[in-house]
LODOKOL-922610 format. One record per residue (C-alpha): residue number from 1; residue in three letters; x, y, z. Coordinates in pm, 1 decimal. Layout:
<vexbas>
<vexba><num>NUM</num><residuo>ALA</residuo><u>X</u><v>Y</v><w>Z</w></vexba>
...
</vexbas>
This chain:
<vexbas>
<vexba><num>1</num><residuo>GLN</residuo><u>-571.3</u><v>-643.6</v><w>1879.0</w></vexba>
<vexba><num>2</num><residuo>VAL</residuo><u>-419.2</u><v>-616.4</v><w>1534.5</w></vexba>
<vexba><num>3</num><residuo>GLN</residuo><u>-470.4</u><v>-294.8</v><w>1344.4</w></vexba>
<vexba><num>4</num><residuo>LEU</residuo><u>-349.7</u><v>-170.1</v><w>1009.5</w></vexba>
<vexba><num>5</num><residuo>VAL</residuo><u>-442.7</u><v>193.9</v><w>961.6</w></vexba>
<vexba><num>6</num><residuo>GLU</residuo><u>-391.6</u><v>358.8</v><w>624.4</w></vexba>
<vexba><num>7</num><residuo>SER</residuo><u>-366.6</u><v>732.6</v><w>572.0</w></vexba>
<vexba><num>8</num><residuo>GLY</residuo><u>-257.3</u><v>980.0</v><w>309.5</w></vexba>
<vexba><num>9</num><residuo>GLY</residuo><u>-521.7</u><v>928.8</v><w>44.7</w></vexba>
<vexba><num>10</num><residuo>GLY</residuo><u>-707.4</u><v>1211.6</v><w>-120.6</w></vexba>
<vexba><num>11</num><residuo>LEU</residuo><u>-780.6</u><v>1397.2</v><w>-440.9</w></vexba>
<vexba><num>12</num><residuo>VAL</residuo><u>-487.8</u><v>1486.0</v><w>-664.3</w></vexba>
<vexba><num>13</num><residuo>GLN</residuo><u>-452.3</u><v>1614.6</v><w>-1018.7</w></vexba>
<vexba><num>14</num><residuo>PRO</residuo><u>-297.9</u><v>1397.5</v><w>-1290.4</w></vexba>
<vexba><num>15</num><residuo>GLY</residuo><u>79.5</u><v>1414.3</v><w>-1266.1</w></vexba>
<vexba><num>16</num><residuo>GLY</residuo><u>66.9</u><v>1481.8</v><w>-895.0</w></vexba>
<vexba><num>17</num><residuo>SER</residuo><u>199.7</u><v>1283.7</v><w>-601.3</w></vexba>
<vexba><num>18</num><residuo>LEU</residuo><u>68.6</u><v>1126.8</v><w>-284.1</w></vexba>
<vexba><num>19</num><residuo>ARG</residuo><u>231.8</u><v>931.2</v><w>-5.7</w></vexba>
<vexba><num>20</num><residuo>LEU</residuo><u>29.6</u><v>661.7</v><w>160.3</w></vexba>
<vexba><num>21</num><residuo>SER</residuo><u>116.7</u><v>535.9</v><w>506.6</w></vexba>
<vexba><num>22</num><residuo>CYS</residuo><u>10.4</u><v>223.6</v><w>689.5</w></vexba>
<vexba><num>23</num><residuo>ALA</residuo><u>66.3</u><v>203.9</v><w>1063.2</w></vexba>
<vexba><num>24</num><residuo>ALA</residuo><u>61.3</u><v>-144.8</v><w>1211.7</w></vexba>
<vexba><num>25</num><residuo>SER</residuo><u>-1.6</u><v>-241.5</v><w>1571.3</w></vexba>
<vexba><num>26</num><residuo>GLY</residuo><u>-49.0</u><v>-570.4</v><w>1750.1</w></vexba>
<vexba><num>27</num><residuo>ILE</residuo><u>190.2</u><v>-766.2</v><w>1528.5</w></vexba>
<vexba><num>28</num><residuo>PHE</residuo><u>562.9</u><v>-836.0</v><w>1524.5</w></vexba>
<vexba><num>29</num><residuo>PHE</residuo><u>595.3</u><v>-610.7</v><w>1222.7</w></vexba>
<vexba><num>30</num><residuo>SER</residuo><u>941.6</u><v>-710.6</v><w>1106.8</w></vexba>
<vexba><num>31</num><residuo>ASN</residuo><u>821.8</u><v>-1069.1</v><w>1045.7</w></vexba>
<vexba><num>32</num><residuo>TYR</residuo><u>563.8</u><v>-960.0</v><w>792.0</w></vexba>
<vexba><num>33</num><residuo>ALA</residuo><u>568.6</u><v>-906.0</v><w>420.4</w></vexba>
<vexba><num>34</num><residuo>MET</residuo><u>373.4</u><v>-586.5</v><w>355.8</w></vexba>
<vexba><num>35</num><residuo>THR</residuo><u>170.8</u><v>-524.3</v><w>45.4</w></vexba>
<vexba><num>36</num><residuo>TRP</residuo><u>-36.2</u><v>-244.2</v><w>-100.7</w></vexba>
<vexba><num>37</num><residuo>TYR</residuo><u>-341.2</u><v>-352.6</v><w>-297.2</w></vexba>
<vexba><num>38</num><residuo>ARG</residuo><u>-596.1</u><v>-138.8</v><w>-474.8</w></vexba>
<vexba><num>39</num><residuo>GLN</residuo><u>-948.6</u><v>-183.7</v><w>-595.3</w></vexba>
<vexba><num>40</num><residuo>ALA</residuo><u>-1115.2</u><v>41.3</v><w>-847.5</w></vexba>
<vexba><num>41</num><residuo>PRO</residuo><u>-1495.6</u><v>49.7</v><w>-888.4</w></vexba>
<vexba><num>42</num><residuo>GLY</residuo><u>-1616.5</u><v>-256.1</v><w>-1076.3</w></vexba>
<vexba><num>43</num><residuo>LYS</residuo><u>-1272.2</u><v>-415.3</v><w>-1081.0</w></vexba>
<vexba><num>44</num><residuo>GLN</residuo><u>-1098.0</u><v>-686.7</v><w>-886.3</w></vexba>
<vexba><num>45</num><residuo>ARG</residuo><u>-854.2</u><v>-602.9</v><w>-613.2</w></vexba>
<vexba><num>46</num><residuo>GLU</residuo><u>-499.8</u><v>-604.8</v><w>-750.6</w></vexba>
<vexba><num>47</num><residuo>LEU</residuo><u>-156.1</u><v>-614.4</v><w>-594.3</w></vexba>
<vexba><num>48</num><residuo>VAL</residuo><u>26.0</u><v>-285.5</v><w>-645.3</w></vexba>
<vexba><num>49</num><residuo>ALA</residuo><u>351.3</u><v>-320.9</v><w>-453.8</w></vexba>
<vexba><num>50</num><residuo>LEU</residuo><u>507.7</u><v>-562.7</v><w>-209.4</w></vexba>
<vexba><num>51</num><residuo>ILE</residuo><u>801.2</u><v>-542.5</v><w>28.1</w></vexba>
<vexba><num>52</num><residuo>THR</residuo><u>931.9</u><v>-852.7</v><w>200.6</w></vexba>
<vexba><num>53</num><residuo>TYR</residuo><u>1039.9</u><v>-872.9</v><w>562.1</w></vexba>
<vexba><num>54</num><residuo>ASN</residuo><u>1399.4</u><v>-817.1</v><w>448.9</w></vexba>
<vexba><num>55</num><residuo>GLY</residuo><u>1328.8</u><v>-531.1</v><w>209.0</w></vexba>
<vexba><num>56</num><residuo>ASN</residuo><u>1292.8</u><v>-690.4</v><w>-133.0</w></vexba>
<vexba><num>57</num><residuo>THR</residuo><u>1031.6</u><v>-517.6</v><w>-346.0</w></vexba>
<vexba><num>58</num><residuo>ASN</residuo><u>805.7</u><v>-598.7</v><w>-636.9</w></vexba>
<vexba><num>59</num><residuo>TYR</residuo><u>554.6</u><v>-392.7</v><w>-834.7</w></vexba>
<vexba><num>60</num><residuo>VAL</residuo><u>274.4</u><v>-441.0</v><w>-1080.1</w></vexba>
<vexba><num>61</num><residuo>ASP</residuo><u>395.1</u><v>-333.5</v><w>-1424.4</w></vexba>
<vexba><num>62</num><residuo>SER</residuo><u>155.4</u><v>-39.2</v><w>-1445.0</w></vexba>
<vexba><num>63</num><residuo>VAL</residuo><u>322.5</u><v>142.9</v><w>-1153.8</w></vexba>
<vexba><num>64</num><residuo>LYS</residuo><u>687.8</u><v>56.0</v><w>-1207.3</w></vexba>
<vexba><num>65</num><residuo>GLY</residuo><u>900.3</u><v>367.1</v><w>-1215.6</w></vexba>
<vexba><num>66</num><residuo>ARG</residuo><u>624.0</u><v>577.4</v><w>-1057.4</w></vexba>
<vexba><num>67</num><residuo>PHE</residuo><u>552.4</u><v>414.8</v><w>-720.7</w></vexba>
<vexba><num>68</num><residuo>THR</residuo><u>796.6</u><v>323.9</v><w>-444.3</w></vexba>
<vexba><num>69</num><residuo>ILE</residuo><u>718.8</u><v>102.7</v><w>-146.9</w></vexba>
<vexba><num>70</num><residuo>SER</residuo><u>926.5</u><v>126.9</v><w>168.5</w></vexba>
<vexba><num>71</num><residuo>ARG</residuo><u>908.9</u><v>19.5</v><w>529.0</w></vexba>
<vexba><num>72</num><residuo>ASP</residuo><u>1031.7</u><v>140.9</v><w>864.5</w></vexba>
<vexba><num>73</num><residuo>ASN</residuo><u>1042.0</u><v>-148.6</v><w>1107.8</w></vexba>
<vexba><num>74</num><residuo>ALA</residuo><u>1124.8</u><v>83.1</v><w>1396.6</w></vexba>
<vexba><num>75</num><residuo>LYS</residuo><u>796.2</u><v>266.2</v><w>1338.1</w></vexba>
<vexba><num>76</num><residuo>ASN</residuo><u>593.5</u><v>-40.7</v><w>1236.9</w></vexba>
<vexba><num>77</num><residuo>ALA</residuo><u>501.1</u><v>137.5</v><w>917.7</w></vexba>
<vexba><num>78</num><residuo>VAL</residuo><u>494.9</u><v>84.9</v><w>545.0</w></vexba>
<vexba><num>79</num><residuo>TYR</residuo><u>470.3</u><v>358.7</v><w>286.3</w></vexba>
<vexba><num>80</num><residuo>LEU</residuo><u>374.6</u><v>395.8</v><w>-77.0</w></vexba>
<vexba><num>81</num><residuo>GLN</residuo><u>515.7</u><v>699.1</v><w>-254.7</w></vexba>
<vexba><num>82</num><residuo>MET</residuo><u>308.3</u><v>756.9</v><w>-566.4</w></vexba>
<vexba><num>83</num><residuo>ASN</residuo><u>437.8</u><v>996.0</v><w>-831.3</w></vexba>
<vexba><num>84</num><residuo>SER</residuo><u>315.1</u><v>1087.9</v><w>-1178.5</w></vexba>
<vexba><num>85</num><residuo>LEU</residuo><u>-33.1</u><v>978.9</v><w>-1083.9</w></vexba>
<vexba><num>86</num><residuo>LYS</residuo><u>-280.6</u><v>894.9</v><w>-1356.7</w></vexba>
<vexba><num>87</num><residuo>PRO</residuo><u>-661.0</u><v>880.9</v><w>-1353.9</w></vexba>
<vexba><num>88</num><residuo>GLU</residuo><u>-637.0</u><v>502.8</v><w>-1381.5</w></vexba>
<vexba><num>89</num><residuo>ASP</residuo><u>-464.7</u><v>497.3</v><w>-1041.9</w></vexba>
<vexba><num>90</num><residuo>THR</residuo><u>-795.0</u><v>599.4</v><w>-885.4</w></vexba>
<vexba><num>91</num><residuo>ALA</residuo><u>-896.2</u><v>330.0</v><w>-637.2</w></vexba>
<vexba><num>92</num><residuo>VAL</residuo><u>-924.4</u><v>239.2</v><w>-273.9</w></vexba>
<vexba><num>93</num><residuo>TYR</residuo><u>-578.4</u><v>141.9</v><w>-155.9</w></vexba>
<vexba><num>94</num><residuo>TYR</residuo><u>-545.2</u><v>-129.1</v><w>107.5</w></vexba>
<vexba><num>95</num><residuo>CYS</residuo><u>-255.0</u><v>-226.6</v><w>329.3</w></vexba>
<vexba><num>96</num><residuo>HIS</residuo><u>-199.0</u><v>-599.2</v><w>380.8</w></vexba>
<vexba><num>97</num><residuo>ALA</residuo><u>30.8</u><v>-785.4</v><w>618.0</w></vexba>
<vexba><num>98</num><residuo>LEU</residuo><u>131.9</u><v>-1148.5</v><w>573.9</w></vexba>
<vexba><num>99</num><residuo>TRP</residuo><u>362.7</u><v>-1361.5</v><w>782.5</w></vexba>
<vexba><num>100</num><residuo>VAL</residuo><u>482.2</u><v>-1590.2</v><w>503.8</w></vexba>
<vexba><num>101</num><residuo>GLY</residuo><u>444.5</u><v>-1958.8</v><w>582.2</w></vexba>
<vexba><num>102</num><residuo>THR</residuo><u>174.9</u><v>-1897.5</v><w>841.9</w></vexba>
<vexba><num>103</num><residuo>SER</residuo><u>-194.4</u><v>-1815.7</v><w>840.5</w></vexba>
<vexba><num>104</num><residuo>TYR</residuo><u>-137.5</u><v>-1476.2</v><w>994.1</w></vexba>
<vexba><num>105</num><residuo>GLU</residuo><u>-257.7</u><v>-1207.9</v><w>756.5</w></vexba>
<vexba><num>106</num><residuo>TYR</residuo><u>-439.3</u><v>-882.5</v><w>810.2</w></vexba>
<vexba><num>107</num><residuo>TRP</residuo><u>-602.2</u><v>-605.0</v><w>608.9</w></vexba>
<vexba><num>108</num><residuo>GLY</residuo><u>-645.7</u><v>-236.4</v><w>667.4</w></vexba>
<vexba><num>109</num><residuo>GLN</residuo><u>-971.1</u><v>-54.3</v><w>606.1</w></vexba>
<vexba><num>110</num><residuo>GLY</residuo><u>-850.7</u><v>123.9</v><w>292.4</w></vexba>
<vexba><num>111</num><residuo>THR</residuo><u>-789.4</u><v>480.3</v><w>186.1</w></vexba>
<vexba><num>112</num><residuo>GLN</residuo><u>-938.6</u><v>645.3</v><w>-120.9</w></vexba>
<vexba><num>113</num><residuo>VAL</residuo><u>-710.0</u><v>785.2</v><w>-388.7</w></vexba>
<vexba><num>114</num><residuo>THR</residuo><u>-875.3</u><v>989.5</v><w>-661.5</w></vexba>
<vexba><num>115</num><residuo>VAL</residuo><u>-677.2</u><v>1126.0</v><w>-954.3</w></vexba>
<vexba><num>116</num><residuo>SER</residuo><u>-879.4</u><v>1381.1</v><w>-1145.3</w></vexba>
<vexba><num>117</num><residuo>ALA</residuo><u>-850.6</u><v>1723.1</v><w>-1298.7</w></vexba>
</vexbas>
């Protein structure tokens, strides 16, 4: 059974930091590109950060310089370090796994991030 379990969300003040984690099980993790998406109320889900199976990264412009995605294949985990958080970063953050070139893709259940004074 495949599971992606996010953790680390919460309430933080503007300018603060959070580190999201996504623990994967049931997949050959190192084959997968891992992505963090987010969805704010009333908005479409958007890609935040991606890391390929071999460690290349990409970010949406609005988080460049503030967020860092990383992965630990030995722990089957992907992380999102979020610094200098802004109220507009408030959303449910989802972990996504994709084996590029195949139909194998999976979603986590999401973790809420709220940035508010």
